[in-house]
GUZA-925104 format. One line per 3 residues: number of its first residue (from 1); their letters; for each residue x, y, z of C-alpha. Coordinates in Angstrom, 2 decimals, always signed. Layout:
NUM	a	X Y Z | ...
# end
This chain:
1	mnk	+0.15 -23.08 +2.95 | +0.18 -19.90 +4.97 | -3.00 -17.85 +4.72
4	wkr	-2.33 -14.28 +5.80 | -5.63 -12.90 +6.99 | -6.41 -9.41 +8.07
7	gva	-7.78 -8.83 +11.60 | -9.51 -5.73 +12.88 | -6.86 -3.85 +14.83
10	fgm	-8.83 -1.03 +16.25 | -12.44 -0.68 +17.41 | -14.67 +2.35 +17.73
13	aal	-14.35 +2.39 +21.50 | -10.58 +2.36 +21.30 | -10.70 +5.27 +18.85
16	mlc	-12.76 +7.33 +21.24 | -10.50 +6.48 +24.17 | -7.42 +7.42 +22.19
19	ata	-8.94 +10.69 +21.02 | -9.98 +11.57 +24.58 | -6.52 +10.85 +25.93
22	mls	-4.96 +12.95 +23.20 | -7.16 +15.94 +23.80 | -6.73 +15.87 +27.57
25	gcg	-3.10 +17.02 +27.26 | -1.91 +14.67 +30.03 | +1.83 +14.23 +30.39
28	kde	+2.71 +17.32 +28.36 | +4.07 +19.57 +31.12 | +7.66 +19.18 +30.04
31	aan	+6.90 +20.34 +26.50 | +4.65 +23.14 +27.73 | +7.49 +24.44 +29.91
34	get	+9.84 +24.51 +26.94 | +12.25 +21.89 +28.31 | +13.37 +20.32 +25.06
37	tkk	+16.77 +18.89 +25.96 | +16.14 +15.45 +24.46 | +16.97 +15.10 +20.77
40	lti	+16.30 +12.67 +17.94 | +16.85 +12.59 +14.20 | +14.15 +10.80 +12.19
43	svy	+13.74 +10.29 +8.45 | +10.54 +11.54 +6.80 | +9.34 +11.10 +3.23
46	drg	+9.45 +14.21 +1.08 | +6.48 +13.94 -1.30 | +6.66 +17.57 -2.35
49	mvp	+3.33 +18.32 -0.65 | +4.30 +21.03 +1.87 | +2.91 +24.37 +0.65
52	tse	+5.25 +27.33 +0.89 | +2.90 +28.92 +3.40 | +3.40 +25.92 +5.69
55	gty	+7.20 +25.83 +5.63 | +9.29 +22.77 +4.82 | +9.33 +19.09 +5.73
58	sdn	+11.89 +19.95 +8.42 | +10.01 +22.90 +9.90 | +6.24 +23.33 +9.80
61	rwt	+3.24 +23.49 +12.10 | +3.34 +19.73 +12.79 | +7.06 +19.43 +13.48
64	rwi	+6.68 +22.28 +15.96 | +3.57 +20.67 +17.47 | +5.46 +17.40 +17.96
67	keq	+8.24 +19.23 +19.79 | +5.74 +21.04 +22.00 | +3.86 +17.87 +22.88
70	tgi	+6.80 +15.55 +23.52 | +9.51 +17.82 +24.86 | +11.83 +16.12 +22.37
73	dve	+13.70 +18.20 +19.81 | +13.19 +16.11 +16.68 | +15.24 +16.92 +13.61
76	wvp	+13.31 +15.55 +10.65 | +15.54 +14.38 +7.79 | +13.62 +14.57 +4.47
79	vpr	+14.21 +11.84 +1.88 | +12.49 +11.84 -1.54 | +9.62 +9.34 -1.52
82	nda	+10.38 +8.02 -5.01 | +14.07 +7.49 -4.21 | +14.05 +7.03 -0.45
85	tkk	+16.20 +3.92 -0.13 | +18.96 +5.42 -2.28 | +19.09 +8.58 -0.16
88	lsl	+18.97 +6.60 +3.07 | +21.74 +4.29 +1.83 | +23.95 +7.32 +1.16
91	lva	+23.28 +8.66 +4.66 | +24.13 +5.28 +6.17 | +27.32 +4.96 +4.11
94	sge	+28.48 +8.41 +5.20 | +27.82 +7.69 +8.88 | +24.99 +10.24 +8.94
97	apn	+22.03 +7.89 +9.26 | +19.11 +9.33 +11.26 | +18.60 +7.83 +14.71
100	iit	+15.29 +6.44 +13.48 | +14.77 +5.33 +9.89 | +11.19 +4.76 +8.79
103	eyd	+10.56 +2.92 +5.52 | +7.88 +0.77 +3.87 | +10.39 -1.44 +2.03
106	qnf	+11.09 -4.33 +4.38 | +13.78 -5.72 +2.11 | +15.70 -2.48 +2.56
109	irt	+15.26 -2.68 +6.33 | +16.56 -6.23 +6.34 | +19.51 -5.13 +4.25
112	lys	+20.37 -2.61 +6.95 | +20.09 -5.42 +9.47 | +22.49 -7.60 +7.48
115	qgi	+24.93 -4.68 +7.41 | +24.89 -4.40 +11.20 | +23.31 -0.94 +11.13
118	lqp	+20.35 -1.65 +13.41 | +19.91 -2.04 +17.15 | +17.79 -4.92 +18.51
121	idd	+14.79 -3.70 +20.46 | +13.60 -6.71 +22.51 | +15.01 -5.52 +25.83
124	lva	+14.09 -1.91 +25.13 | +10.44 -2.79 +24.55 | +10.34 -5.20 +27.49
127	nss	+11.94 -2.83 +30.00 | +11.23 +0.73 +28.85 | +8.00 +0.69 +26.84
130	tsy	+4.42 +1.03 +28.00 | +2.10 +1.77 +25.08 | +3.99 +0.00 +22.29
133	kay	+4.64 -3.02 +24.50 | +0.89 -3.32 +25.16 | +0.11 -2.78 +21.47
136	lea	+2.49 -5.52 +20.37 | +1.09 -7.93 +22.96 | -2.38 -7.23 +21.52
139	hpe	-1.12 -7.83 +17.96 | +1.16 -10.89 +17.92 | +0.46 -11.23 +14.20
142	llp	+3.08 -8.52 +13.71 | +5.92 -10.55 +15.22 | +6.91 -12.38 +11.99
145	yvt	+7.45 -9.01 +10.31 | +9.75 -7.56 +12.98 | +11.63 -10.69 +14.08
148	fdd	+14.75 -11.15 +11.99 | +17.00 -14.10 +11.23 | +18.74 -14.15 +14.63
151	gkm	+15.37 -14.40 +16.40 | +15.47 -10.84 +17.74 | +13.18 -7.89 +17.02
154	yaf	+14.66 -4.97 +15.11 | +11.69 -2.91 +13.96 | +8.63 -1.11 +15.28
157	tnv	+5.49 -1.37 +13.19 | +1.71 -1.33 +13.40 | -1.18 -3.15 +11.78
160	rsq	-2.21 -1.59 +8.50 | -5.64 -0.07 +8.29 | -7.97 -1.94 +5.93
163	dsv	-7.95 +0.97 +3.49 | -4.17 +0.74 +3.35 | -4.13 -3.05 +2.95
166	anh	-6.59 -3.03 +0.07 | -5.13 -0.45 -2.27 | -6.25 -1.87 -5.64
169	stw	-9.67 -2.41 -7.13 | -11.77 -2.40 -10.29 | -14.60 -0.06 -11.31
172	irq	-17.30 -0.62 -13.91 | -20.01 +1.55 -15.48 | -23.35 +0.15 -14.30
175	dwl	-25.15 +2.44 -16.74 | -23.15 +0.86 -19.57 | -24.06 -2.62 -18.35
178	dkv	-27.70 -1.58 -18.42 | -27.29 -0.08 -21.89 | -25.82 -3.27 -23.39
181	gmd	-28.17 -5.53 -21.42 | -25.56 -7.51 -19.48 | -25.13 -8.55 -15.85
184	mpq	-22.17 -7.80 -13.60 | -19.35 -10.13 -14.72 | -18.42 -12.90 -12.27
187	ttd	-15.59 -14.67 -14.10 | -12.63 -13.68 -16.28 | -14.48 -15.02 -19.33
190	eli	-17.56 -12.95 -18.51 | -15.34 -9.91 -17.95 | -13.98 -10.32 -21.49
193	eva	-17.49 -10.64 -22.93 | -18.64 -7.49 -21.13 | -15.58 -5.63 -22.39
196	kaf	-16.41 -6.73 -25.95 | -19.94 -5.37 -25.55 | -18.55 -2.07 -24.29
199	rdk	-16.32 -2.00 -27.36 | -18.99 -2.85 -29.92 | -22.42 -1.71 -28.74
202	dpd	-21.95 +2.06 -28.56 | -22.54 +2.34 -24.78 | -21.95 +6.10 -24.79
205	gng	-24.66 +6.52 -27.44 | -22.76 +8.81 -29.79 | -23.18 +6.55 -32.81
208	qnd	-19.44 +6.01 -33.21 | -17.12 +3.07 -32.60 | -14.86 +4.93 -30.18
211	tyg	-15.02 +3.14 -26.81 | -12.74 +0.66 -25.07 | -13.82 -2.07 -22.74
214	isf	-11.07 -1.51 -20.18 | -8.80 +1.31 -19.09 | -5.60 +0.01 -17.49
217	mnw	-3.98 +1.48 -14.40 | -2.11 -0.77 -11.96 | -3.05 -3.48 -14.43
220	eai	-0.20 -5.86 -13.61 | -1.18 -6.10 -9.95 | -4.82 -6.80 -10.77
223	taa	-4.51 -9.19 -13.71 | -1.78 -11.21 -12.03 | -3.79 -11.38 -8.81
226	mfq	-6.65 -13.05 -10.69 | -4.33 -15.98 -11.38 | -2.29 -16.05 -8.14
229	ant	+0.77 -15.19 -10.20 | +2.32 -11.97 -8.94 | +6.02 -11.30 -8.57
232	lwy	+5.99 -12.96 -5.15 | +7.31 -16.26 -3.83 | +4.71 -19.03 -3.59
235	eed	+4.89 -22.27 -1.66 | +4.37 -25.17 -4.05 | +4.73 -28.72 -2.67
238	gql	+6.82 -27.48 +0.25 | +9.18 -25.42 -1.92 | +9.20 -21.73 -2.74
241	vyg	+8.79 -20.80 -6.41 | +9.04 -17.29 -7.88 | +5.67 -16.19 -9.32
244	plt	+6.66 -15.51 -12.97 | +8.08 -19.05 -13.17 | +4.83 -20.79 -12.22
247	drf	+2.52 -22.35 -14.80 | -0.15 -19.90 -13.66 | +1.83 -16.96 -14.96
250	ada	+1.28 -18.16 -18.53 | -2.47 -17.97 -17.91 | -2.11 -14.41 -16.61
253	laf	-0.19 -13.52 -19.78 | -2.84 -15.20 -21.92 | -5.58 -13.13 -20.29
256	akt	-3.71 -9.87 -20.87 | -2.90 -10.91 -24.46 | -6.58 -11.52 -25.16
259	lyt	-7.45 -8.03 -23.94 | -4.86 -6.59 -26.32 | -5.54 -8.70 -29.40
262	ekl	-9.31 -8.22 -29.08 | -8.73 -4.46 -28.88 | -10.49 -4.25 -25.53
265	idp	-7.78 -1.92 -24.23 | -5.83 +1.02 -25.56 | -3.12 -0.39 -27.88
268	efi	-0.75 +2.31 -26.63 | -1.11 +1.40 -22.95 | +2.46 +0.05 -22.86
271	tdk	+3.92 +3.50 -23.60 | +1.44 +5.35 -21.39 | +3.99 +5.68 -18.58
274	dys	+2.01 +8.11 -16.42 | -1.38 +6.61 -17.34 | -2.54 +9.98 -18.66
277	rqk	-4.31 +8.38 -21.64 | -5.94 +5.76 -19.44 | -7.23 +8.45 -17.09
280	qfw	-8.69 +10.38 -19.99 | -10.48 +7.33 -21.39 | -12.22 +6.84 -18.05
283	vtg	-13.05 +10.41 -17.07 | -14.29 +11.31 -20.58 | -16.52 +8.24 -20.81
286	kag	-14.56 +6.27 -23.39 | -13.88 +3.19 -21.23 | -16.35 +1.13 -19.23
289	ilf	-14.03 -0.70 -16.80 | -11.14 +0.80 -14.82 | -8.37 -1.17 -13.13
292	ntw	-7.02 +1.14 -10.44 | -7.63 +1.71 -6.71 | -10.57 +1.24 -4.36
295	qet	-10.64 +4.94 -3.42 | -10.98 +6.02 -7.02 | -10.77 +9.80 -7.19
298	lcg	-11.22 +9.64 -10.97 | -14.87 +8.75 -10.42 | -15.40 +12.30 -9.24
301	dll	-13.93 +13.64 -12.49 | -16.11 +11.23 -14.48 | -19.25 +12.45 -12.71
304	knd	-18.29 +16.07 -13.37 | -18.15 +15.30 -17.08 | -21.21 +13.06 -17.05
307	pna	-23.55 +13.43 -14.05 | -25.60 +10.49 -15.34 | -22.66 +8.06 -15.19
310	kpv	-22.98 +5.27 -12.64 | -19.53 +3.95 -11.72 | -19.70 +1.10 -9.21
313	pla	-17.06 -1.23 -7.74 | -16.48 -4.60 -9.37 | -15.53 -7.35 -6.92
316	pve	-12.71 -9.73 -7.95 | -13.84 -12.06 -10.72 | -13.18 -15.79 -10.73
319	sqy	-10.46 -17.44 -12.81 | -9.66 -21.14 -13.14 | -7.72 -20.70 -9.90
322	grn	-10.68 -19.46 -7.92 | -11.71 -15.99 -6.87 | -8.64 -14.19 -5.61
325	gyw	-8.36 -10.79 -4.02 | -6.72 -7.89 -5.81 | -3.19 -7.06 -4.71
328	qet	-3.10 -6.30 -0.99 | -0.26 -5.04 +1.14 | +1.13 -6.94 +4.13
331	eae	-0.42 -6.70 +7.58 | +2.51 -4.66 +8.84 | +2.56 -1.05 +7.65
334	rys	+5.90 +0.76 +7.61 | +8.94 -0.09 +9.67 | +10.77 +2.19 +12.09
337	vlt	+14.21 +1.04 +13.14 | +16.86 +2.35 +15.53 | +20.26 +2.83 +13.91
340	ntl	+23.65 +2.64 +15.58 | +23.86 +6.46 +15.57 | +21.34 +6.51 +18.44
343	edp	+23.09 +6.81 +21.81 | +20.01 +6.90 +24.04 | +17.40 +4.37 +22.86
346	eva	+15.11 +5.26 +25.76 | +14.44 +8.68 +24.23 | +13.35 +6.95 +21.03
349	mef	+11.15 +4.58 +23.03 | +9.55 +7.52 +24.84 | +8.81 +9.15 +21.48
352	ldw	+7.41 +5.99 +19.89 | +5.23 +5.26 +22.92 | +3.78 +8.75 +22.63
355	mie	+3.22 +8.30 +18.91 | +1.38 +4.97 +19.16 | -0.65 +6.17 +22.17
358	dgw	-2.01 +9.48 +20.94 | +0.36 +11.51 +18.74 | -0.72 +9.75 +15.56
361	ftl	-4.35 +10.85 +15.86 | -3.69 +14.56 +15.59 | -1.07 +14.03 +12.88
364	qfg	-3.64 +12.12 +10.85 | -6.75 +14.20 +11.48 | -5.52 +17.56 +12.73
367	leg	-7.00 +19.59 +15.57 | -10.57 +19.12 +16.69 | -12.67 +22.14 +15.80
370	ehy	-10.17 +23.26 +13.15 | -9.65 +20.28 +10.87 | -12.28 +17.81 +12.05
373	qme	-15.27 +17.36 +14.29 | -16.35 +14.10 +15.91 | -19.55 +12.59 +14.50
376	dgv	-20.84 +9.21 +15.67 | -17.41 +8.46 +17.06 | -15.38 +9.21 +13.93
379	pqv	-13.56 +12.39 +12.82 | -15.36 +14.27 +10.06 | -13.60 +16.78 +7.83
382	ida	-14.73 +20.36 +8.40 | -13.09 +22.06 +5.43 | -11.44 +19.85 +2.81
385	ekn	-9.63 +22.76 +1.15 | -8.15 +23.89 +4.47 | -6.98 +20.35 +5.18
388	dve	-5.37 +20.10 +1.77 | -3.14 +22.99 +2.75 | -2.58 +22.42 +6.46
391	lky	-2.91 +18.67 +6.96 | -2.41 +16.69 +3.76 | +1.38 +16.59 +4.10
394	svd	+1.36 +15.38 +7.73 | +0.76 +11.76 +6.68 | +4.42 +10.77 +7.04
397	yhi	+4.99 +12.10 +10.54 | +2.75 +9.54 +12.28 | +5.25 +6.72 +11.94
400	lrq	+3.15 +4.51 +14.23 | -0.63 +4.59 +14.51 | -3.69 +2.67 +15.68
403	wdl	-6.12 +3.36 +12.88 | -8.29 +0.78 +11.17 | -10.84 +2.41 +8.90
406	qpe	-14.17 +0.62 +8.64 | -16.09 +1.06 +5.36 | -19.17 +2.40 +7.14
409	wip	-17.10 +5.24 +8.61 | -16.20 +6.69 +5.21 | -19.45 +8.63 +4.60
412	kma	-19.40 +9.87 +8.20 | -15.89 +11.25 +7.72 | -16.63 +12.97 +4.41
415	akd	-17.95 +16.48 +3.94 | -21.76 +16.69 +3.98 | -22.38 +18.10 +0.50
418	ets	-24.20 +15.77 -1.89 | -21.22 +15.13 -4.16 | -18.84 +14.29 -1.32
421	qhl	-21.38 +11.95 +0.23 | -22.03 +10.17 -3.05 | -18.33 +9.59 -3.68
424	ael	-17.87 +8.48 -0.07 | -20.64 +5.91 -0.44 | -18.93 +4.59 -3.59
427	kaq	-15.61 +4.36 -1.78 | -17.21 +2.48 +1.11 | -18.80 +0.00 -1.28
430	sle	-15.51 -0.42 -3.12 | -13.51 -1.11 +0.04 | -16.06 -3.70 +1.12
433	stl	-16.01 -5.47 -2.23 | -12.22 -5.42 -2.41 | -11.93 -7.05 +1.01
436	lyp	-14.37 -9.83 +0.19 | -11.64 -12.20 -1.00 | -8.15 -12.74 +0.44
439	frr	-5.10 -11.97 -1.62 | -2.67 -14.86 -1.74 | +0.58 -14.05 +0.03
442	dlp	+2.46 -17.11 +1.26 | +5.28 -15.21 +2.97 | +5.27 -12.05 +5.08
445	yep	+8.57 -11.09 +3.40 | +11.30 -12.56 +1.24 | +14.90 -13.04 +2.38
448	ame	+17.30 -10.13 +2.21 | +20.23 -11.65 +0.35 | +22.49 -9.98 -2.17
451	elt	+22.21 -12.85 -4.63 | +18.42 -12.57 -4.76 | +18.45 -8.78 -4.97
454	klk	+20.88 -8.86 -7.91 | +18.99 -11.62 -9.68 | +15.63 -9.84 -9.42
457	sdf	+17.22 -6.60 -10.56 | +18.75 -8.32 -13.61 | +15.59 -10.30 -14.32
460	api	+13.07 -7.44 -14.03 | +13.75 -5.73 -17.40 | +13.82 -9.13 -19.12
463	ekq	+10.51 -10.11 -17.53 | +8.98 -6.82 -18.59 | +10.17 -7.09 -22.19
466	vri	+9.06 -10.70 -22.56 | +5.67 -9.78 -21.14 | +5.34 -6.98 -23.70
469	dvi	+6.46 -9.32 -26.49 | +3.82 -11.85 -25.50 | +0.95 -9.40 -25.05
472	tgd	+1.59 -7.28 -28.12 | +3.45 -9.70 -30.42 | +3.39 -13.19 -31.92
475	ktp	+5.03 -14.93 -28.97 | +2.68 -17.28 -27.13 | +2.22 -17.19 -23.34
478	eqg	+3.79 -20.66 -23.14 | +6.83 -19.44 -25.07 | +7.04 -16.45 -22.77
481	lee	+7.01 -18.69 -19.71 | +9.75 -20.89 -21.12 | +11.84 -17.80 -21.84
484	yra	+11.32 -16.60 -18.27 | +12.55 -19.90 -16.91 | +15.54 -20.01 -19.25
487	ewk	+16.59 -16.44 -18.44 | +16.16 -17.01 -14.70 | +18.39 -20.06 -14.95
490	rlg	+20.96 -18.22 -17.08 | +21.19 -15.46 -14.49 | +21.94 -17.93 -11.71
493	gde	+18.39 -18.72 -10.68 | +19.05 -22.34 -9.72 | +21.54 -21.33 -7.04
496	vdk	+19.30 -18.52 -5.77 | +16.31 -20.88 -5.63 | +18.43 -23.18 -3.48
499	lvn	+19.48 -20.34 -1.14 | +15.92 -19.04 -0.83 | +14.57 -22.47 +0.04
502	ewy	+17.35 -23.11 +2.55 | +16.44 -19.81 +4.18 | +12.77 -20.79 +4.13
505	qan	+13.37 -24.10 +5.86 | +15.62 -22.47 +8.47 | +13.23 -19.60 +9.24
508	kan	+9.78 -21.18 +9.08 | +9.32 -20.61 +12.80 | +9.70 -16.85 +12.36
511	ltk	+7.47 -16.74 +9.28 | +4.31 -18.04 +10.90 | +2.08 -16.76 +13.64
# end
């Protein structure tokens, strides 16, 4: 079985070297002289975060800074973050694809590959690159993610920072644990018992029966992770099996059903599409456990409402399948690919080399003395409100980067007021606890095949409805699992299983490091 483990991509010394190189301004004469004859078009996510005072996603202080620094006239093509692949597909179909497409969804990237839209980059990197070539040589673990079915590379990527890998977590009220006289839960059974105490023993001390044990956000990723039963492909006895079809998935359903039937969670959580109710339960002190993210901003709102609250991170608890990490993203971050609209790949390589070498740092942290100051080798925010306006939206311009946040850096990077430092310490503790246990991911990616895409699309609403029927109704988890398997088969699952496993056997060499 493949164990995908996270390595440290970037050390403190490398950070300082990169920052020094960036600030020296070396190699920027062409941009300083205004010679911007080279051109590129690049997609950028539109998250609706550019303030009017800053301009637009196509024209703002950072797009102009990039042009000044590189001497390349980049036309940024905004695509809505929540519908990016649809917009990009329309641009591709109309022959107007950007020269460089950047996207997190590897399945979409591999679909473009299967359509013949992308240019291979092996020779380009070998013959024209400096910085990215060296970076890739230092991180061979990325090769399975960028090497496609014909054995060639088609994408540029970088190692995810730890804070980006571990994007889910659980929080618990330590003060509530103290109030009900219980220890930190270590198993799924103990978690249920603690939740019952939070439900029954008036932990908020108002004399009323008005508290829930758990507030659910990102609940599917966390509960399924406890049982190694996410919507991923798992290797079982040499064959790939889709997660919801494994025996383990019934146990994940049984756990969630217990939380519902025991009234440990909000009975309306299914219809709480934007999690607004779940947020309110947590921040107003009506829930003692929160399934959400490691960098939980809601803890700040909770502490505003109740300064005596003591939210702390809860490390993954143990199920009958061991102690498994919460959902974690793949080692590779987003993918930047060269489309067949690009006539001069060397211009793109020049841009990407600049980005991975030093451009990313300023796009992530801003200008020294304005947006950050260096403290103990890490960039510390000077004025969070200023950065919210001038820097927050720049996240999607650094399409390659060499950043690997260490938990101990978080307090150093935060503002120095007492509240910011307290929240930063909590975030650091949460990131550490979340990374304690690996998340099971047997494949770096699944095959990009139309049959699988259609099957998963057809199966998804069925899977969701059956899950709801099991958790909130009379259907047992075992009945739900059997229905999953029957529906998968009805939709052509047997043939897709065969195709997926044929692909797996043929591509094992590209799927391992």
